[in-house]
FIBA-491036 format. One line per field, with one value per residue (C-alpha): x, y, z; chain. Coordinates in steps of 0.25 Angstrom, whole numbers. Layout:
N
px <- X,...
py <- Y,...
pz <- Z,...
c <- A,...
END
This chain:
292
px <- 6,9,22,33,33,45,43,51,58,48,59,60,68,82,81,90,81,66,61,46,36,25,11,-1,-11,-2,10,6,17,17,28,39,54,62,76,77,80,69,70,56,53,39,33,19,12,14,13,22,35,40,55,61,59,55,41,40,30,33,28,32,47,50,62,67,77,73,84,83,73,69,54,47,34,28,13,4,-4,-19,-24,-18,-26,-40,-49,-50,-36,-30,-16,-5,8,20,34,47,52,66,70,83,93,107,113,105,118,124,130,143,139,139,152,160,166,158,145,147,138,127,129,128,115,109,113,107,94,92,86,79,84,75,80,77,82,89,93,78,76,87,84,69,73,82,70,61,71,73,59,63,77,83,88,102,98,91,103,111,100,99,114,113,102,109,122,114,108,122,127,114,112,97,96,89,89,74,74,80,87,96,96,110,116,116,123,116,104,98,99,93,81,79,79,70,60,61,59,47,40,41,37,24,21,26,12,10,16,29,35,50,47,39,50,61,53,53,68,69,77,74,69,82,90,81,82,98,98,88,96,109,104,95,102,88,79,67,57,64,64,49,46,54,45,32,36,39,26,19,27,21,7,9,12,3,-10,-19,-20,-18,-5,-11,-17,-3,3,-5,-5,11,12,13,3,6,4,14,24,22,25,37,43,39,46,59,59,55,60,46,32,22,14,26,30,17,17,31,32,24,13,16,7,8
py <- -154,-149,-144,-154,-161,-166,-180,-186,-200,-212,-222,-231,-226,-231,-235,-230,-233,-233,-242,-246,-250,-241,-245,-235,-229,-217,-210,-201,-192,-177,-170,-172,-173,-180,-182,-196,-200,-208,-219,-222,-233,-234,-248,-244,-230,-218,-203,-191,-190,-177,-176,-163,-155,-168,-171,-185,-197,-209,-223,-238,-239,-225,-224,-211,-207,-194,-186,-180,-169,-170,-166,-178,-186,-197,-193,-204,-201,-197,-210,-216,-207,-211,-218,-231,-232,-245,-241,-242,-234,-243,-239,-242,-230,-230,-218,-215,-205,-203,-209,-222,-230,-222,-208,-211,-219,-208,-203,-216,-215,-227,-220,-208,-213,-215,-202,-196,-203,-197,-183,-184,-189,-175,-173,-186,-198,-207,-221,-228,-240,-252,-245,-243,-258,-262,-252,-256,-271,-266,-257,-269,-277,-265,-266,-279,-276,-272,-258,-262,-269,-257,-248,-258,-258,-243,-241,-251,-243,-230,-236,-241,-227,-221,-229,-229,-221,-223,-211,-198,-185,-180,-166,-154,-150,-159,-155,-161,-151,-141,-144,-132,-137,-123,-124,-138,-133,-121,-129,-140,-129,-123,-137,-141,-128,-129,-144,-140,-128,-129,-129,-115,-102,-102,-88,-86,-77,-89,-99,-89,-87,-103,-102,-90,-82,-70,-72,-69,-77,-89,-88,-88,-99,-108,-107,-109,-121,-128,-123,-118,-107,-109,-107,-118,-127,-124,-127,-140,-145,-140,-147,-160,-160,-156,-167,-177,-172,-173,-188,-192,-184,-180,-166,-156,-148,-135,-141,-147,-134,-128,-140,-139,-125,-118,-107,-106,-118,-112,-109,-123,-129,-121,-124,-139,-140,-133,-143,-156,-153,-155,-149,-154,-161,-168,-172,-179,-185,-191,-196,-208,-206,-212,-225,-232
pz <- 766,780,786,787,801,809,812,824,824,824,825,838,849,848,834,823,812,810,799,797,786,784,778,778,769,767,772,785,787,783,777,787,791,802,807,802,788,782,771,765,756,749,748,744,741,733,734,735,742,748,752,754,741,733,729,722,721,729,726,730,731,734,744,750,760,767,775,789,790,775,774,767,766,757,754,749,737,740,737,749,758,752,762,754,749,751,747,757,759,763,766,774,781,788,797,803,808,801,814,813,813,824,825,820,808,797,802,797,783,778,781,772,761,771,777,763,760,773,769,755,761,765,751,751,744,734,733,720,711,717,729,733,731,739,751,751,754,765,771,771,779,789,794,801,805,819,821,819,806,801,803,794,784,784,782,770,764,766,760,748,746,747,735,726,714,716,726,722,731,732,738,730,743,751,765,768,759,770,783,790,798,797,782,781,790,781,768,774,778,764,757,767,765,750,750,758,750,736,730,736,732,740,739,741,753,760,758,762,775,777,775,785,774,766,752,745,755,754,738,739,750,743,729,736,743,733,720,715,718,728,717,708,720,722,707,708,719,712,699,706,712,699,692,702,700,684,685,696,694,683,686,675,674,678,691,694,692,703,712,711,716,702,699,684,674,664,674,680,667,664,678,677,664,669,681,674,660,654,655,665,653,648,662,664,650,651,665,669,678,692,694,708
c <- A,A,A,A,A,A,A,A,A,A,A,A,A,A,A,A,A,A,A,A,A,A,A,A,A,A,A,A,A,A,A,A,A,A,A,A,A,A,A,A,A,A,A,A,A,A,A,A,A,A,A,A,A,A,A,A,A,A,A,A,A,A,A,A,A,A,A,A,A,A,A,A,A,A,A,A,A,A,A,A,A,A,A,A,A,A,A,A,A,A,A,A,A,A,A,A,A,A,A,A,A,A,A,A,A,A,A,A,A,A,A,A,A,A,A,A,A,A,A,A,A,A,A,A,A,A,A,A,A,A,A,A,A,A,A,A,A,A,A,A,A,A,A,A,A,A,A,A,A,A,A,A,A,A,A,A,A,A,A,A,A,A,A,A,A,A,A,A,A,A,A,A,A,A,A,A,A,A,A,A,A,A,A,A,A,A,A,A,A,A,A,A,A,A,A,A,A,A,A,A,A,A,A,A,A,A,A,A,A,A,A,A,A,A,A,A,A,A,A,A,A,A,A,A,A,A,A,A,A,A,A,A,A,A,A,A,A,A,A,A,A,A,A,A,A,A,A,A,A,A,A,A,A,A,A,A,A,A,A,A,A,A,A,A,A,A,A,A,A,A,A,A,A,A,A,A,A,A,A,A,A,A,A,A,A,A,A,A,A,A,A,A
END
């Protein structure tokens, strides 16, 4: 996967919100980030979703709100890239800036819950259950609405999210927890580098250089910020990827060990069990294989 790219706004000039229906053989974007928040709803298609430090499968019905400058990509499974593939990827995507309803909107007391949602989206928010179903209906309507109607619909969506219990933060680190722009940028670079290279050997010296800190300073900084060591964080990402492969492939556990960035099958099993609570074998047997 190439280095994350910054993508500038593609919303029409003068528009507060960009809402469109996407239909193509597969998603085209590389790992990327942008100033706008993004609400994505998958109508058809399946693959792997990368949001911050989260690696998860996605399928029909997946809905995620991605925060400002949070690295992300939806990568269609390999079958969608085959020459004779007749499958289609379909989605509704809404992009907007926090000031979509005016610069003073978030300052009024009644907008506090919405402001909170926009902040929490820094970690990526997955929307499930009844909230997902209600919002998907609103998204379809937004495609044919005027700009003013879209603003009202988006306020309704964010209000629903603020009151819902069907919301789950995806990324281990929520960028909104730091009010320092330099610290946000530093941690974003660390997460991006890790997500791009977790299958390789990432030394503490290497990742400390990414953060522009000495090795000892980086270890203290990361532990204080994320509440776990960098190696624990790296293992979590590798185990998440391994878990996806265990459920969605027929590869042997030893091969999955190496494909996930581990170099010792015994250590892989121990770390996997520590993170997931069960061994890779048990995980594969006790979890239903994902069928699309």
